[in-house]
Backbone as CSV, one residue per row, in Angstrom:
resi,resn,N_x,N_y,N_z,CA_x,CA_y,CA_z,C_x,C_y,C_z
1,MET,1.140,-1.252,0.071,0.391,0.290,-0.094,0.484,0.920,0.065
2,HIS,0.349,2.054,-1.304,1.296,3.564,-0.817,0.341,4.300,-0.475
3,LEU,0.962,5.267,0.387,0.704,6.353,1.635,0.940,7.574,0.560
4,ASN,0.153,8.651,0.576,1.042,10.058,-0.344,0.840,10.724,1.457
5,ARG,1.508,12.126,0.793,2.160,12.566,1.508,0.470,13.335,2.922
6,ARG,-0.302,13.163,2.033,-1.701,13.987,2.704,-2.330,13.145,3.710
7,THR,-2.041,11.426,3.792,-2.838,10.580,3.897,-2.017,10.498,5.689
8,MET,-0.738,10.793,4.660,0.307,9.614,6.016,0.361,11.031,6.842
9,MET,-0.292,12.435,6.935,0.157,13.261,7.726,-1.649,13.388,8.259
10,SER,-2.394,12.642,7.933,-3.478,13.052,8.669,-4.225,12.035,9.621
11,LEU,-3.301,10.132,9.199,-2.841,9.394,9.668,-2.439,10.090,11.176
12,LEU,-1.062,10.643,10.736,0.370,10.966,12.317,-1.072,11.909,13.084
13,GLY,-1.688,13.011,12.619,-1.924,13.938,13.398,-3.700,13.276,13.777
14,GLY,-3.973,12.144,13.925,-5.116,11.678,14.745,-4.574,11.004,15.519
15,GLY,-2.978,10.256,15.003,-2.254,9.623,16.532,-1.982,10.257,16.925
16,VAL,-1.395,11.872,17.356,-1.549,12.807,17.960,-2.617,13.528,19.041
17,VAL,-3.366,13.155,18.226,-4.554,13.831,18.977,-4.974,12.774,19.817
18,LEU,-5.589,11.692,19.478,-6.056,10.013,20.363,-4.672,10.429,21.481
19,ALA,-3.523,11.164,21.183,-2.255,10.300,22.655,-2.712,11.060,23.546
20,ALA,-2.816,12.312,23.110,-2.967,14.233,24.131,-3.882,13.505,24.280
21,SER,-5.380,13.103,24.085,-6.555,12.728,24.457,-6.348,11.994,25.449
22,ALA,-5.445,10.698,25.496,-6.148,9.873,26.381,-4.963,9.641,27.452
23,GLY,-3.570,10.452,27.548,-2.734,10.905,28.207,-3.414,11.867,30.202
24,THR,-4.960,12.881,28.605,-4.836,13.440,29.667,-6.282,13.090,30.171
25,PHE,-6.902,11.476,30.297,-7.692,10.912,30.160,-7.493,10.568,32.130
26,ILE,-5.996,9.945,31.255,-5.197,8.755,32.513,-4.641,9.402,33.671
27,ASN,-3.900,10.734,33.411,-3.869,11.848,34.325,-4.633,12.467,35.122
28,THR,-5.484,12.354,34.590,-6.786,12.724,35.532,-7.366,11.431,36.241
29,ARG,-6.993,10.259,36.471,-7.387,9.087,37.560,-6.831,8.777,38.101
30,THR,-6.483,9.619,39.127,-4.955,9.565,40.602,-6.222,8.509,41.429
31,PRO,-5.572,7.971,41.655,-6.309,6.433,42.745,-6.290,7.016,43.735
32,ASN,-6.946,8.002,44.027,-6.980,8.936,45.880,-6.561,7.975,47.103
33,LYS,-8.236,6.846,46.564,-7.925,6.198,48.381,-6.918,5.256,48.312
34,ALA,-5.962,5.000,47.288,-5.481,3.777,46.682,-4.221,4.304,47.595
35,LEU,-4.148,5.942,47.808,-2.445,6.026,47.988,-2.619,6.540,49.804
36,ALA,-4.050,7.023,49.756,-3.716,7.610,51.048,-3.248,7.071,52.315
37,PRO,-2.648,5.350,52.538,-1.839,5.012,53.202,-0.932,4.841,53.286
38,TRP,-0.024,6.085,51.792,1.589,6.116,52.222,1.322,8.019,52.225
39,ASP,0.457,8.898,52.421,-0.179,9.665,52.658,0.266,10.092,54.252
40,LEU,-0.405,8.794,55.073,-0.776,8.609,56.502,0.385,8.126,57.265
41,ALA,1.538,7.610,56.256,2.819,6.733,56.463,2.939,7.376,58.157
42,GLY,3.528,7.736,59.861,4.359,8.220,60.265,3.521,9.057,61.006
43,SER,1.720,8.576,61.195,1.170,9.287,61.014,0.157,9.366,62.559
44,TYR,0.855,7.739,62.946,0.463,7.590,63.802,0.913,7.781,65.336
45,THR,0.592,7.090,66.216,0.521,7.174,67.331,1.163,6.197,68.469
46,GLU,0.332,5.031,68.536,0.854,3.527,68.916,1.787,3.082,68.212
47,PRO,3.209,2.692,68.369,4.762,1.546,67.853,4.326,1.359,66.508
48,ARG,3.438,-0.411,66.924,2.633,-1.029,66.032,2.099,-0.444,64.706
49,LYS,1.090,0.520,64.713,0.951,0.964,64.007,1.689,2.198,63.196
50,ARG,2.617,2.755,63.685,3.281,3.631,62.732,4.883,2.335,62.578
51,ALA,4.639,1.793,62.878,5.623,0.734,62.333,5.698,0.593,61.177
52,LEU,4.209,-0.304,60.630,3.737,-0.886,59.565,3.410,0.746,58.828
53,SER,2.952,1.876,59.226,3.069,2.789,58.951,4.074,2.642,57.895
54,TYR,5.739,2.778,58.210,6.695,3.422,57.902,6.696,1.815,56.839
55,ALA,6.357,0.573,57.589,6.798,-0.408,56.432,6.028,-0.464,54.761
56,ILE,4.602,-0.030,54.931,4.150,0.130,53.631,4.642,0.354,52.490
57,ARG,5.580,2.121,52.425,6.913,2.147,51.807,8.167,2.166,52.370
58,ALA,8.665,0.528,52.398,9.765,-0.120,52.476,9.882,-1.232,50.474
59,PRO,10.207,-0.676,50.210,11.118,-1.436,48.677,11.022,-3.025,48.444
60,ASN,10.829,-3.765,48.220,10.283,-4.948,47.511,10.359,-5.241,45.888
61,PRO,11.761,-6.210,46.037,11.624,-6.827,44.602,10.595,-6.841,43.129
62,HIS,9.560,-7.203,44.464,8.381,-7.568,43.465,7.377,-6.268,43.526
63,ASN,7.433,-4.978,44.033,6.696,-3.430,44.068,5.755,-4.972,44.971
64,ARG,5.690,-5.558,45.918,4.539,-5.654,46.743,5.128,-5.815,48.136
65,GLN,3.589,-6.084,49.296,4.163,-5.998,50.538,3.567,-6.885,51.257
66,PRO,4.024,-8.636,50.060,3.145,-9.429,50.903,3.322,-10.291,51.926
67,TRP,2.790,-9.076,53.548,2.668,-10.180,54.488,1.449,-9.345,55.190
68,LEU,1.229,-9.719,56.133,-0.440,-9.778,56.922,0.236,-9.370,58.453
69,ALA,-0.626,-7.939,58.696,-0.753,-8.311,59.789,-2.011,-7.899,60.412
70,ASP,-1.461,-8.580,62.066,-3.373,-8.915,62.647,-2.837,-7.282,64.231
71,LEU,-3.558,-6.567,64.323,-3.382,-5.399,64.771,-4.615,-5.605,66.719
72,SER,-5.551,-6.478,65.865,-6.149,-6.509,67.016,-5.891,-7.169,68.300
73,GLN,-4.892,-7.825,68.524,-4.575,-7.980,70.146,-3.486,-6.964,70.466
74,LYS,-3.732,-6.613,72.068,-3.012,-5.644,72.562,-1.860,-6.260,72.845
75,ASP,-0.867,-7.529,72.817,0.179,-7.493,72.832,0.849,-8.878,71.671
């Protein structure tokens, strides 16, 4: 298939517009509820909660924190 200059420019222009609108949509969809624990890190007064709030920021090779903590017991 042979594309002339006009067809090529319209395809490129449409791609640029599509990419810009998709980027705007993605950038406006911030998951505030999911990011809340990172904002609260270190704000707890109880030592166990405070330590766990910092632990959520710990680096991990798989980018996960695969642990569970039960704070329902006092000790």
